[in-house]
Kinemage of the C-alpha trace (Angstrom):
@kinemage 1
@onewidth
@group {chain A} dominant
@subgroup {mainchain}
@vectorlist {calphas} color= white
{ca met a 1} P 0.000 0.000 0.000
{ca ile a 2} L 1.341 3.411 -0.972
{ca lys a 3} L 0.048 6.530 0.758
{ca ile a 4} L 0.172 9.806 -1.144
{ca gly a 5} L -1.303 12.568 0.991
{ca lys a 6} L -4.641 11.223 2.166
{ca glu a 7} L -4.929 8.803 -0.729
{ca lys a 8} L -3.975 5.147 -0.414
{ca ile a 9} L -3.087 3.173 -3.511
{ca lys a 10} L -2.936 -0.600 -3.562
{ca cys a 11} L 0.154 -1.844 -5.396
{ca asn a 12} L -0.078 -4.663 -7.880
{ca thr a 13} L 2.831 -6.963 -8.566
{ca gly a 14} L 4.977 -6.692 -11.647
{ca val a 15} L 4.955 -3.965 -14.258
{ca ala a 16} L 2.223 -3.085 -16.720
{ca gln a 17} L 2.344 -5.063 -19.952
{ca arg a 18} L 3.077 -2.999 -23.080
{ca ser a 19} L 3.711 0.152 -21.051
{ca met a 20} L 6.520 2.369 -22.325
{ca val a 21} L 8.040 2.646 -18.828
{ca ser a 22} L 7.918 -1.083 -18.008
{ca pro a 23} L 11.287 -1.964 -19.634
{ca ala a 24} L 13.036 0.888 -17.817
{ca leu a 25} L 11.498 -0.049 -14.468
{ca phe a 26} L 12.449 -3.699 -14.959
{ca asp a 27} L 16.025 -2.756 -15.902
{ca leu a 28} L 16.374 -0.634 -12.763
{ca tyr a 29} L 15.078 -3.535 -10.700
{ca val a 30} L 17.436 -6.167 -12.100
{ca glu a 31} L 20.554 -3.984 -12.306
{ca glu a 32} L 21.632 -5.511 -8.994
{ca leu a 33} L 21.484 -9.013 -10.516
{ca ile a 34} L 23.645 -7.930 -13.449
{ca gln a 35} L 26.173 -6.463 -11.000
{ca lys a 36} L 26.191 -9.771 -9.089
{ca phe a 37} L 27.200 -11.623 -12.251
{ca ile a 38} L 30.069 -9.177 -12.764
{ca glu a 39} L 31.126 -9.637 -9.109
{ca tyr a 40} L 31.150 -13.425 -9.644
{ca gly a 41} L 33.470 -13.222 -12.641
{ca trp a 42} L 31.356 -12.724 -15.743
{ca ser a 43} L 32.534 -9.925 -17.993
{ca phe a 44} L 30.187 -7.162 -19.068
{ca glu a 45} L 30.359 -8.548 -22.631
{ca asp a 46} L 28.920 -11.884 -21.411
{ca ile a 47} L 25.700 -10.217 -20.212
{ca leu a 48} L 23.131 -9.028 -22.725
{ca ala a 49} L 19.993 -7.283 -21.477
{ca phe a 50} L 17.174 -5.553 -23.290
{ca ala a 51} L 13.904 -4.680 -21.559
{ca asp a 52} L 12.868 -7.863 -19.738
{ca asp a 53} L 15.020 -10.199 -21.838
{ca his a 54} L 18.423 -11.197 -20.500
{ca leu a 55} L 21.103 -13.489 -21.862
{ca leu a 56} L 24.185 -14.699 -20.025
{ca thr a 57} L 26.882 -16.593 -21.888
{ca cys a 58} L 28.537 -19.513 -20.112
{ca asp a 59} L 31.471 -21.684 -21.154
{ca ser a 60} L 30.699 -24.811 -19.141
{ca val a 61} L 27.918 -26.758 -17.511
{ca glu a 62} L 29.388 -25.855 -14.131
{ca glu a 63} L 29.165 -22.164 -15.012
{ca ile a 64} L 25.512 -22.603 -16.012
{ca ala a 65} L 24.768 -24.283 -12.675
{ca arg a 66} L 26.523 -21.411 -10.847
{ca ala a 67} L 24.541 -18.823 -12.852
{ca met a 68} L 21.276 -20.611 -12.069
{ca leu a 69} L 22.121 -20.582 -8.361
{ca ile a 70} L 22.956 -16.845 -8.454
{ca val a 71} L 19.613 -16.100 -10.151
{ca lys a 72} L 17.705 -18.326 -7.717
{ca leu a 73} L 19.265 -16.714 -4.635
{ca trp a 74} L 18.782 -13.196 -6.016
{ca cys a 75} L 15.121 -13.903 -6.813
{ca glu a 76} L 14.526 -15.230 -3.300
{ca gly a 77} L 16.263 -12.191 -1.772
{ca val a 78} L 14.167 -9.610 -3.622
{ca asn a 79} L 10.901 -11.588 -3.603
{ca phe a 80} L 11.002 -11.960 -7.379
{ca ile a 81} L 9.159 -14.863 -8.999
{ca leu a 82} L 10.804 -16.185 -12.148
{ca asn a 83} L 8.492 -17.938 -14.585
{ca pro a 84} L 10.305 -21.150 -15.623
{ca asn a 85} L 7.970 -21.480 -18.630
{ca lys a 86} L 9.401 -18.225 -20.004
{ca ser a 87} L 13.029 -19.075 -19.192
{ca gly a 88} L 15.437 -21.407 -20.868
{ca ile a 89} L 18.923 -22.487 -21.793
{ca leu a 90} L 20.064 -22.443 -25.398
{ca glu a 91} L 22.910 -24.842 -26.063
{ca phe a 92} L 25.378 -24.328 -28.912
{ca ile a 93} L 27.527 -27.367 -29.631
{ca pro a 94} L 29.640 -28.434 -32.618
{ca arg a 95} L 27.839 -30.770 -35.028
{ca glu a 96} L 30.243 -33.644 -34.396
{ca val a 97} L 29.566 -33.752 -30.627
{ca thr a 98} L 27.321 -36.656 -29.685
{ca gly a 99} L 24.626 -36.913 -27.035
{ca ser a 100} L 27.008 -37.696 -24.156
{ca trp a 101} L 27.880 -34.014 -23.767
{ca arg a 102} L 24.302 -32.713 -23.924
{ca leu a 103} L 23.205 -30.350 -21.163
{ca glu a 104} L 20.148 -32.291 -20.109
{ca arg a 105} L 22.364 -35.266 -19.292
{ca arg a 106} L 24.970 -33.175 -17.429
{ca leu a 107} L 22.543 -31.010 -15.428
{ca gly a 108} L 19.851 -33.621 -14.952
{ca lys a 109} L 16.448 -32.594 -13.650
{ca ser a 110} L 17.619 -29.128 -12.476
{ca leu a 111} L 16.689 -27.725 -15.902
């Protein structure tokens, strides 16, 4: 609840869909998460963010697991709910690599 003068306004969660200010508000909110990735060793060039879309490049399965833990802990700390149906991991592998290296086998059910 926000009180402005004598008026009380009930706050909703999230930002308004299709609003021009929503991307800016979201970026301000998640700036702390981006800084956490930099603190944990990712370079600024490894983090791409536009509006509510973010991409983090990782070089190993272990790095992906570490990134997922950082996001999970940050979300819990700021009471942010991440929609797993709108999140994902995109794997780029050379054509000659067989299924033994695949992420789903290395990370298991944590995806």
